[in-house]
Structure formats: C-alpha cells, structure tokens
DSSP file (Angstrom, degrees, kcal/mol; ACC not computed):
  #  RESIDUE AA STRUCTURE BP1 BP2  ACC     N-H-->O    O-->H-N    N-H-->O    O-->H-N    TCO  KAPPA ALPHA  PHI   PSI    X-CA   Y-CA   Z-CA
    1    1 A X              0   0    0      0, 0.0     2,-0.2     0, 0.0     0, 0.0   0.000 360.0 360.0 360.0 135.5  -41.5   52.1 -108.6
    2    2 A X        -     0   0    0      1,-0.1     2,-0.9     2,-0.0     0, 0.0  -0.467 360.0-126.6 -75.3 142.5  -42.5   49.6 -111.2
    3    3 A X        +     0   0    0     -2,-0.2    -1,-0.1     1,-0.1     0, 0.0  -0.815  31.8 172.2 -90.1 107.9  -46.0   49.8 -112.7
    4    4 A X        +     0   0    0     -2,-0.9    -1,-0.1     2,-0.1    -2,-0.0   0.237  34.5 126.6 -99.6  11.7  -47.5   46.3 -112.3
    5    5 A X        -     0   0    0      1,-0.1     2,-0.4     0, 0.0    -2,-0.1  -0.311  62.8-118.2 -71.1 153.8  -51.0   47.4 -113.4
    6    6 A X        -     0   0    0     -2,-0.0     2,-0.4     2,-0.0    -1,-0.1  -0.777  26.1-144.0 -90.5 134.0  -52.8   45.6 -116.2
    7    7 A X        +     0   0    0     -2,-0.4     2,-0.4     0, 0.0     0, 0.0  -0.824  20.2 178.7-102.4 138.3  -53.6   47.7 -119.2
    8    8 A X        -     0   0    0     -2,-0.4     5,-0.0     4,-0.0    -2,-0.0  -0.998  35.7-102.1-139.4 140.7  -56.8   47.2 -121.1
    9    9 A X     >  -     0   0    0     -2,-0.4     4,-2.5     1,-0.1     3,-0.2  -0.319  32.4-123.3 -59.0 141.1  -58.1   49.1 -124.2
   10   10 A X  H  > S+     0   0    0      1,-0.2     4,-2.5     2,-0.2     5,-0.2   0.863 111.7  52.1 -59.5 -37.7  -60.8   51.6 -123.2
   11   11 A X  H  > S+     0   0    0      2,-0.2     4,-2.0     1,-0.2    -1,-0.2   0.880 110.1  48.7 -67.1 -36.4  -63.3   50.0 -125.5
   12   12 A X  H  > S+     0   0    0     -3,-0.2     4,-2.3     2,-0.2    -2,-0.2   0.903 110.9  50.9 -67.2 -40.4  -62.7   46.6 -124.0
   13   13 A X  H  X S+     0   0    0     -4,-2.5     4,-2.6     2,-0.2    -2,-0.2   0.920 109.8  49.6 -62.3 -43.9  -63.1   48.0 -120.5
   14   14 A X  H  X S+     0   0    0     -4,-2.5     4,-2.4     1,-0.2    -1,-0.2   0.896 109.8  52.0 -62.3 -39.3  -66.4   49.6 -121.5
   15   15 A X  H  X S+     0   0    0     -4,-2.0     4,-2.2     2,-0.2    -1,-0.2   0.905 110.6  47.5 -62.4 -41.5  -67.5   46.3 -122.9
   16   16 A X  H  X S+     0   0    0     -4,-2.3     4,-2.9     2,-0.2     5,-0.2   0.901 110.3  52.2 -66.2 -40.8  -66.6   44.5 -119.6
   17   17 A X  H  X S+     0   0    0     -4,-2.6     4,-2.4     1,-0.2    -2,-0.2   0.925 110.8  47.9 -60.9 -44.2  -68.4   47.2 -117.6
   18   18 A X  H  X S+     0   0    0     -4,-2.4     4,-2.4     2,-0.2    -1,-0.2   0.896 112.2  49.2 -64.4 -40.0  -71.5   46.7 -119.7
   19   19 A X  H  X S+     0   0    0     -4,-2.2     4,-2.5     2,-0.2     5,-0.2   0.922 111.2  49.1 -64.8 -44.1  -71.3   42.9 -119.3
   20   20 A X  H  X S+     0   0    0     -4,-2.9     4,-2.6     1,-0.2    -2,-0.2   0.901 112.0  49.3 -61.7 -40.7  -70.9   43.2 -115.6
   21   21 A X  H  X S+     0   0    0     -4,-2.4     4,-2.9    -5,-0.2     5,-0.2   0.908 109.8  51.6 -64.6 -41.8  -73.9   45.5 -115.4
   22   22 A X  H  X S+     0   0    0     -4,-2.4     4,-2.4     2,-0.2    -2,-0.2   0.932 113.2  44.0 -59.5 -47.7  -76.0   43.1 -117.5
   23   23 A X  H  X S+     0   0    0     -4,-2.5     4,-2.4     2,-0.2     5,-0.2   0.912 114.0  50.6 -65.6 -42.7  -75.1   40.2 -115.2
   24   24 A X  H  X S+     0   0    0     -4,-2.6     4,-1.4    -5,-0.2    -2,-0.2   0.931 112.8  46.0 -60.7 -46.3  -75.7   42.3 -112.1
   25   25 A X  H  X S+     0   0    0     -4,-2.9     4,-1.3     2,-0.2    -1,-0.2   0.888 109.6  55.4 -65.2 -38.9  -79.1   43.5 -113.3
   26   26 A X  H >X S+     0   0    0     -4,-2.4     4,-1.3     1,-0.2     3,-0.8   0.949 110.6  44.0 -57.8 -49.4  -80.1   40.0 -114.4
   27   27 A X  H 3< S+     0   0    0     -4,-2.4    -1,-0.2     1,-0.2    -2,-0.2   0.755 109.2  59.0 -70.1 -21.8  -79.4   38.6 -110.9
   28   28 A X  H 3< S+     0   0    0     -4,-1.4    -1,-0.2    -5,-0.2    -2,-0.2   0.745 117.6  30.4 -74.7 -23.5  -81.2   41.7 -109.4
   29   29 A X  H << S+     0   0    0     -4,-1.3    -2,-0.2    -3,-0.8    -1,-0.2   0.457  92.2 117.3-113.1  -4.4  -84.4   40.8 -111.3
   30   30 A X     <  -     0   0    0     -4,-1.3    -3,-0.0    -5,-0.2    -4,-0.0  -0.310  63.6-117.5 -66.9 148.2  -84.2   37.0 -111.4
   31   31 A X    >>  -     0   0    0      1,-0.1     4,-1.6     4,-0.0     3,-0.7  -0.108  34.8 -86.3 -78.6 179.5  -86.8   35.1 -109.7
   32   32 A X  H 3> S+     0   0    0      1,-0.2     4,-2.7     2,-0.2     5,-0.2   0.794 122.5  63.3 -59.5 -31.6  -86.5   32.6 -106.8
   33   33 A X  H 3> S+     0   0    0      2,-0.2     4,-2.3     1,-0.2    -1,-0.2   0.904 104.4  46.9 -63.2 -39.9  -85.7   29.7 -109.1
   34   34 A X  H <> S+     0   0    0     -3,-0.7     4,-2.7     2,-0.2    -1,-0.2   0.914 112.0  50.5 -66.8 -42.5  -82.5   31.4 -110.3
   35   35 A X  H  X S+     0   0    0     -4,-1.6     4,-2.6     1,-0.2    -2,-0.2   0.909 110.7  49.5 -61.4 -41.6  -81.5   32.2 -106.7
   36   36 A X  H  X S+     0   0    0     -4,-2.7     4,-2.4     2,-0.2    -2,-0.2   0.915 111.9  47.9 -63.9 -43.2  -82.1   28.6 -105.7
   37   37 A X  H  X S+     0   0    0     -4,-2.3     4,-2.0     2,-0.2    -2,-0.2   0.906 112.1  49.9 -64.1 -41.4  -80.0   27.3 -108.6
   38   38 A X  H  X S+     0   0    0     -4,-2.7     4,-2.5     2,-0.2     5,-0.3   0.932 111.1  49.1 -62.2 -45.9  -77.3   29.8 -107.8
   39   39 A X  H  X S+     0   0    0     -4,-2.6     4,-2.3     1,-0.2    -2,-0.2   0.897 110.9  50.0 -61.1 -41.6  -77.3   28.7 -104.1
   40   40 A X  H  < S+     0   0    0     -4,-2.4    -1,-0.2     1,-0.2    -2,-0.2   0.869 111.5  50.3 -64.3 -35.6  -77.2   25.0 -105.2
   41   41 A X  H  < S+     0   0    0     -4,-2.0    -2,-0.2    -5,-0.2    -1,-0.2   0.922 121.5  29.9 -69.2 -45.5  -74.2   25.8 -107.4
   42   42 A X  H  < S-     0   0    0     -4,-2.5    -2,-0.2     5,-0.2    -1,-0.2   0.686 118.1-101.3 -91.4 -18.9  -72.1   27.7 -104.9
   43   43 A X    >X  -     0   0    0     -4,-2.3     3,-1.6    -5,-0.3     4,-0.8   0.074  45.5 -64.5 105.3 140.6  -73.2   25.9 -101.7
   44   44 A X  T 34 S-     0   0    0      1,-0.3     4,-0.1     2,-0.1    -4,-0.0  -0.345 116.9  -3.2 -62.3 127.8  -75.7   27.0  -99.1
   45   45 A X  T 34 S+     0   0    0     -2,-0.1    -1,-0.3     2,-0.1     3,-0.2   0.440 106.8 101.6  75.1  -0.4  -74.6   30.0  -97.1
   46   46 A X  T <4 S-     0   0    0     -3,-1.6     2,-0.3     1,-0.3    -2,-0.1   0.939  95.2  -9.0 -81.0 -49.2  -71.3   30.3  -98.9
   47   47 A X  S  < S-     0   0    0     -4,-0.8    -1,-0.3    -8,-0.1    -5,-0.2  -0.942  70.5-151.8-156.6 123.2  -71.9   33.1 -101.3
   48   48 A X     >  -     0   0    0     -2,-0.3     4,-2.2    -3,-0.2     5,-0.1  -0.473  31.5-109.5 -99.6 168.6  -75.3   34.7 -102.1
   49   49 A X  H  > S+     0   0    0      1,-0.2     4,-2.5     2,-0.2     5,-0.2   0.880 122.4  55.2 -59.7 -38.3  -76.7   36.4 -105.2
   50   50 A X  H  > S+     0   0    0      2,-0.2     4,-2.1     1,-0.2    -1,-0.2   0.904 106.0  50.4 -61.3 -42.0  -76.5   39.7 -103.2
   51   51 A X  H  > S+     0   0    0      2,-0.2     4,-2.3     1,-0.2    -2,-0.2   0.915 110.5  50.2 -61.3 -43.1  -72.7   39.0 -102.6
   52   52 A X  H  X S+     0   0    0     -4,-2.2     4,-2.8     1,-0.2    -2,-0.2   0.922 109.1  51.0 -61.3 -45.3  -72.3   38.4 -106.3
   53   53 A X  H  X S+     0   0    0     -4,-2.5     4,-2.1     1,-0.2    -1,-0.2   0.885 109.8  50.1 -62.4 -39.2  -74.1   41.7 -107.2
   54   54 A X  H  X S+     0   0    0     -4,-2.1     4,-2.2     2,-0.2    -1,-0.2   0.920 112.4  47.5 -64.0 -43.7  -71.9   43.7 -104.8
   55   55 A X  H  X S+     0   0    0     -4,-2.3     4,-2.4     2,-0.2    -2,-0.2   0.907 110.3  51.8 -64.8 -41.6  -68.7   42.1 -106.3
   56   56 A X  H  X S+     0   0    0     -4,-2.8     4,-1.9     1,-0.2    -1,-0.2   0.905 110.5  48.6 -61.7 -41.2  -69.9   42.8 -109.9
   57   57 A X  H  X S+     0   0    0     -4,-2.1     4,-2.3     2,-0.2    -1,-0.2   0.896 109.4  52.8 -65.5 -39.6  -70.6   46.4 -109.0
   58   58 A X  H  X S+     0   0    0     -4,-2.2     4,-2.3     1,-0.2    -2,-0.2   0.911 109.0  49.1 -62.2 -42.2  -67.1   46.7 -107.4
   59   59 A X  H  X S+     0   0    0     -4,-2.4     4,-1.6     2,-0.2    -1,-0.2   0.867 108.0  55.1 -66.7 -34.8  -65.5   45.4 -110.5
   60   60 A X  H  <>S+     0   0    0     -4,-1.9     5,-2.7     1,-0.2     4,-0.2   0.940 109.5  46.9 -58.7 -46.8  -67.5   47.8 -112.6
   61   61 A X  H ><5S+     0   0    0     -4,-2.3     3,-1.4     1,-0.2    -2,-0.2   0.894 108.7  54.3 -63.8 -40.4  -66.1   50.7 -110.5
   62   62 A X  H 3<5S+     0   0    0     -4,-2.3    -1,-0.2     1,-0.3    -2,-0.2   0.826 107.2  51.8 -63.3 -30.7  -62.6   49.3 -110.8
   63   63 A X  T 3<5S-     0   0    0     -4,-1.6    -1,-0.3    -3,-0.2    -2,-0.2   0.432 127.2-100.0 -85.8   0.8  -62.9   49.3 -114.5
   64   64 A X  T < 5S+     0   0    0     -3,-1.4     2,-0.4     1,-0.3    -3,-0.2   0.467  82.0 127.9  98.0   1.5  -64.0   53.0 -114.5
   65   65 A X      < -     0   0    0     -5,-2.7     2,-0.6    -6,-0.2    -1,-0.3  -0.732  45.6-151.8 -92.5 141.1  -67.8   52.4 -114.8
   66   66 A X    >   -     0   0    0     -2,-0.4     3,-2.6    -3,-0.1    -9,-0.0  -0.953  26.6-114.8-111.9 118.9  -70.1   54.0 -112.4
   67   67 A X  T 3  S+     0   0    0     -2,-0.6     3,-0.1     1,-0.3   -10,-0.0  -0.247 102.9  24.3 -52.4 133.3  -73.4   52.1 -111.8
   68   68 A X  T 3  S+     0   0    0      1,-0.4    -1,-0.3     3,-0.0     2,-0.2   0.135  94.5 119.8  95.6 -19.2  -76.3   54.2 -113.1
   69   69 A X  S <  S-     0   0    0     -3,-2.6     2,-0.9     1,-0.1    -1,-0.4  -0.500  70.2-119.5 -75.5 147.2  -74.2   56.2 -115.5
   70   70 A X        -     0   0    0     -2,-0.2     2,-0.2    -3,-0.1    -1,-0.1  -0.801  33.6-153.8 -86.0 110.9  -75.0   56.1 -119.2
   71   71 A X        -     0   0    0     -2,-0.9     3,-0.1     1,-0.1     2,-0.0  -0.592  19.7-107.4 -85.4 146.3  -71.9   54.7 -120.7
   72   72 A X        -     0   0    0     -2,-0.2     3,-0.1     1,-0.1    -1,-0.1  -0.393  47.6 -90.2 -66.7 151.4  -71.1   55.4 -124.3
   73   73 A X    >   -     0   0    0      1,-0.1     3,-1.5     3,-0.1    -1,-0.1  -0.296  51.2 -94.1 -60.4 146.7  -71.5   52.5 -126.7
   74   74 A X  T 3  S+     0   0    0      1,-0.2    -1,-0.1     2,-0.1   -63,-0.1  -0.374 111.1  27.7 -61.3 137.0  -68.5   50.3 -127.2
   75   75 A X  T 3         0   0    0     -3,-0.1    -1,-0.2    -2,-0.1    -2,-0.1   0.500 360.0 360.0  90.3   5.1  -66.4   51.4 -130.2
   76   76 A X    <         0   0    0     -3,-1.5    -2,-0.1    -4,-0.0    -3,-0.1   0.386 360.0 360.0-120.5 360.0  -67.4   55.0 -130.1
C-alpha cells in the first residue's frame, strides 16, 4: 500500500502546534467584540468561535500535540 501521508519536519510540526494553540487560546479569552467580528466574517450561525476552537484542537492532536502538554521549544 502506498504511503500518501504528508511529511513535515518535527520542528515545523511543533511550531504549527504552538501557533494553533495560540490562536485557540486567543479565541477562548477574546471578548464579545471579537466574537461578533468573527460571526460577521463567517456568517451568522454558520461556524462559531467554539467550532473553530474545536477544529484547532483537533489539528493540534493530528500534528502530535496534546492540549495542556508543555511542548519543547521549537528548534530544541
């Protein structure tokens, strides 16, 4: 069976995991104005900040990061 997976350097993956965590945390602590702007951007009832945070966490897990774990700094 052919391996059709995408390969990514471990340091790049860690960097992506950290970025996803940063964005997820930002939207988790952002005030109502950010939520309103996000809703206006994606359309009412289409996709919520909560939906985005769940997706960001899922992508973190797919890249090997576990939310809440202390990841080593990129490049080490």
